C-alpha positions in Angstrom: 8.0 -0.6 -3.6 5.6 -3.3 -4.7 4.6 -6.9 -4.6 3.9 -8.7 -7.9 0.4 -8.1 -9.3 -1.8 -11.1 -9.8 -5.5 -11.7 -9.3 -7.0 -10.6 -6.0 -10.1 -11.5 -4.0 -11.3 -11.5 -0.4 -13.3 -14.2 1.2 -14.3 -15.2 4.7 -12.6 -17.8 6.7 -14.7 -20.7 5.4 -13.4 -20.0 1.9 -9.7 -19.7 2.8 -6.7 -21.2 1.3 -5.5 -22.5 4.7 -4.5 -26.1 5.1 -5.0 -28.1 8.2 -7.6 -28.3 10.9 -9.7 -25.1 11.3 -10.0 -25.5 15.1 -6.2 -25.9 15.5 -5.7 -22.8 13.3 -8.2 -20.8 15.4 -6.5 -22.0 18.6 -3.1 -21.0 17.3 -4.4 -17.5 16.4 -6.0 -17.0 19.8 -2.9 -18.2 21.6 -0.7 -15.8 19.6 -3.1 -12.9 20.2 -3.1 -13.7 24.0 0.7 -13.8 24.1 1.0 -10.4 22.4 -1.6 -8.8 24.6 0.0 -10.3 27.8 3.4 -9.0 26.7 2.0 -5.5 26.1 0.4 -5.6 29.5 3.7 -6.5 31.1 5.5 -3.6 29.4 2.6 -1.2 30.3 2.6 -2.2 34.0 6.4 -1.9 34.1 6.2 1.6 32.5 3.6 2.8 35.0 5.5 1.3 37.9 3.0 -0.9 39.6 4.7 -1.5 42.9 2.3 -4.2 44.0 3.6 -6.6 41.3 6.6 -8.6 42.2 7.0 -10.4 38.8 10.0 -9.2 36.8 7.9 -7.6 34.2 10.5 -6.8 31.5 11.8 -10.4 31.2 8.2 -11.7 31.4 7.1 -9.3 28.6 10.0 -10.3 26.4 9.4 -14.0 27.0 5.7 -13.7 26.2 6.6 -11.5 23.1 9.0 -14.1 21.7 6.4 -16.9 22.4 3.9 -14.8 20.4 6.4 -14.3 17.6 6.9 -18.1 17.4 3.2 -18.8 17.2 2.7 -15.9 14.7 5.4 -17.3 12.5 3.8 -20.7 12.4 0.4 -19.1 11.6 2.0 -17.0 8.8 3.7 -20.0 7.2 0.4 -21.9 7.1 -1.4 -18.8 5.6 1.1 -17.6 3.1 2.8 -20.7 1.7 0.2 -22.4 -0.5 0.3 -25.0 -3.3 -0.4 -22.2 -5.8 2.4 -20.0 -4.5 3.1 -17.5 -1.8 0.0 -15.6 -0.8 0.7 -11.9 0.0 -2.8 -10.5 0.0 -3.5 -7.4 2.0 -4.2 -9.1 5.3 -1.4 -11.6 5.0 1.0 -8.7 4.1 -0.2 -6.7 7.1 0.3 -9.6 9.3 3.8 -10.4 7.9 4.9 -6.7 8.2 3.5 -6.7 11.8 5.5 -9.8 12.6 8.7 -8.3 11.1 8.2 -5.1 13.1 7.7 -7.1 16.4 10.6 -9.4 15.7 12.9 -6.3 15.1 11.5 -4.7 18.2 12.0 -7.7 20.5 15.5 -8.5 19.3 16.5 -4.8 19.6 15.0 -4.8 23.2 17.6 -7.4 24.2 20.3 -4.7 24.0 18.5 -1.4 23.7 15.7 0.2 25.8 13.0 0.1 23.1 10.6 -2.5 24.6 8.1 0.3 25.6 7.2 0.6 21.9 5.6 -2.8 22.3 2.7 -1.2 24.3 1.4 0.2 21.0 2.9 -2.3 18.5 2.0 -5.6 20.2 -1.8 -4.9 20.1 -1.4 -3.9 16.4 0.2 -7.3 15.9 -2.7 -9.0 17.6 -5.1 -7.1 15.4 -3.2 -8.2 12.3 -3.6 -11.8 13.4 -7.3 -11.4 14.0 -7.8 -9.9 10.5 -5.6 -12.5 8.8 -7.6 -15.3 10.6 -11.0 -13.8 9.8 -10.4 -12.8 6.1 -8.4 -14.2 3.2 -7.1 -11.9 0.5 -5.4 -13.6 -2.4 -2.4 -12.1 -4.2 0.1 -14.8 -5.2 3.8 -14.9 -5.9 4.2 -17.9 -8.1 7.2 -20.1 -8.9 8.2 -17.8 -11.8 8.9 -14.9 -9.4 12.6 -13.9 -9.8 15.1 -13.9 -7.0 15.7 -10.1 -7.6 12.0 -9.4 -7.1 11.9 -11.5 -3.9 14.9 -9.5 -2.6 13.1 -6.2 -3.5 10.0 -7.4 -1.5 12.0 -8.4 1.5 14.1 -5.2 1.6 10.9 -3.1 1.1 9.2 -4.8 4.1 12.2 -4.3 6.3 12.3 -0.6 5.4 8.6 -0.2 6.1 9.0 -2.1 9.5 11.9 0.2 10.6 10.0 3.3 9.7 7.0 2.0 11.7 9.2 1.6 14.7 10.7 5.0 14.2 7.2 6.6 13.9 6.1 5.2 17.3 9.5 6.1 18.8 9.0 9.7 17.5 5.6 10.0 19.1 6.9 8.7 22.4 9.9 11.1 22.2 7.5 14.0 21.5 5.4 13.1 24.6 8.6 12.8 26.7 9.9 16.1 25.4 6.6 17.9 26.1 6.4 16.7 29.7 10.0 17.6 30.4 9.7 21.1 28.9 6.5 21.7 31.0 8.3 20.3 34.1 6.1 17.2 34.5 8.8 14.5 34.7 6.7 12.2 36.9 4.6 9.2 36.0 5.7 7.0 33.1 8.1 9.6 31.9 10.4 8.7 34.8 10.6 5.1 33.5 11.8 6.1 30.0 15.5 6.4 29.0 17.1 9.8 28.9 15.9 12.2 26.2 19.2 12.1 24.4 19.1 8.3 24.3 15.6 8.3 22.9 16.7 10.7 20.2 19.7 8.7 19.3 17.5 5.5 19.0 15.0 7.4 16.8 17.6 8.6 14.3 19.4 5.2 14.2 16.0 3.7 13.2 15.4 6.4 10.6 19.0 6.1 9.2 18.7 2.3 8.9 15.3 2.6 7.3 16.5 5.2 4.8 19.3 2.9 3.7 16.9 0.0 3.2 14.4 2.2 1.4 17.2 3.3 -0.9 18.0 -0.3 -1.6 14.3 -1.1 -2.2 14.0 1.6 -4.8 17.3 0.6 -6.5 16.3 -3.0 -6.6 12.8 -2.1 -7.8 14.3 -0.1 -10.8 16.7 -3.0 -11.4 14.5 -6.0 -11.2 11.0 -4.8 -12.1 10.4 -4.5 -15.8 8.8 -1.0 -15.5 8.5 0.7 -12.1 6.0 3.2 -13.7 3.8 0.7 -15.4 0.2 -0.2 -14.6 -0.6 -0.1 -10.9 3.0 0.4 -9.8 3.4 4.0 -10.8 1.7 5.7 -7.8 3.6 3.4 -5.4 6.9 4.3 -7.0 6.1 8.0 -6.9 5.0 7.9 -3.3 8.0 5.8 -2.3 10.3 8.4 -3.9 8.5 11.2 -2.1 8.9 9.3 1.2 12.6 8.9 0.4 13.0 12.6 0.0 11.1 13.3 3.2 13.3 11.0 5.3 16.4 12.2 3.5 15.5 15.8 4.2 14.9 14.9 7.9 18.4 13.3 8.2 20.0 16.2 6.4 18.3 18.7 8.8 19.3 16.6 11.8 23.0 16.6 10.9 23.2 20.1 9.6 20.7 22.0 11.8 20.2 19.7 14.8 16.5 19.1 14.1 14.7 17.5 17.0 11.5 17.5 19.0 8.3 18.6 17.2 10.1 19.2 13.9 11.5 15.6 13.9 8.1 14.2 14.8 6.3 16.0 11.9 8.9 15.0 9.3 8.9 11.4 10.6 5.2 11.0 10.6 4.8 12.7 7.3 7.3 10.3 5.6 5.6 7.3 7.3 2.1 8.3 6.1 3.3 8.7 2.6 5.1 5.3 2.7 2.0 3.7 4.2 -0.2 5.1 1.4 2.4 3.9 -1.2 1.7 0.3 -0.2 -1.3 -0.3 2.0 -3.4 2.4 0.5 -3.2 1.0 -3.0 -3.5 -2.6 -1.8 -6.7 -1.8 0.0 -8.2 -0.1 -3.0 -7.1 -2.8 -5.5 -7.8 -5.9 -3.4 -10.8 -4.9 -1.2 -12.6 -2.2 -3.1 -12.0 -2.8 -6.8 -12.1 -6.6 -6.5 -15.5 -6.4 -4.9 -16.9 -4.0 -7.4 
């Protein structure tokens, strides 16, 4: 998985590519951050069962979350769509992936009990906005970028987003499983869905992410001139390793009923490899090597 390689640099806010009024841009960023943090607080208060609060916390959290998504989308558009092309530098990419993760989370929360993942993921989205606002990294997709490559990028981002959700879900599931096995079902554990439901949601996320990762690899080999050329080789290899890790996990689940600690280890291992495949190399290329 990879975005197109062009020149890269990082500068402070005063040297950004952003258009429009700087104060308005800052206000938009702060408003989006506040909406995300308020939504996370609503979900956290609901999870820990604060009886003194009469506000319907789940609807309030979802409403604040979607408001933050709207503000974040506006911010992303102003930051990524430039006259020179689409800017997918490391901080913009982090922000865009965070936005995609939160959009998937909130939309899924309308029909499935996954909103508690927002306690962790919404603050990460707020951090992504703060970094995107403070720093500018430049890596442009210009007008010559093919439709096939654009599809590859979008599918790759969706796969990464689903595996991020699955990783947080796996951690929450492991905590729930540990408490239940040690007969401590009180506290926030009582507010979670049944263990079987949590496991089903986890493997639904992993299964969907695996399909998208497969599509990302196929589209990469189809539309990129050489998946093993220049700076793309290590990303390709790491993405293939992650594909085998998640494929093995799904195989173990369906053939041997893997769950609990084993599922957590395999899920987090695959996620770390996938994270290194993209963000690890982007940080090195755009932040370290470009400043050398």
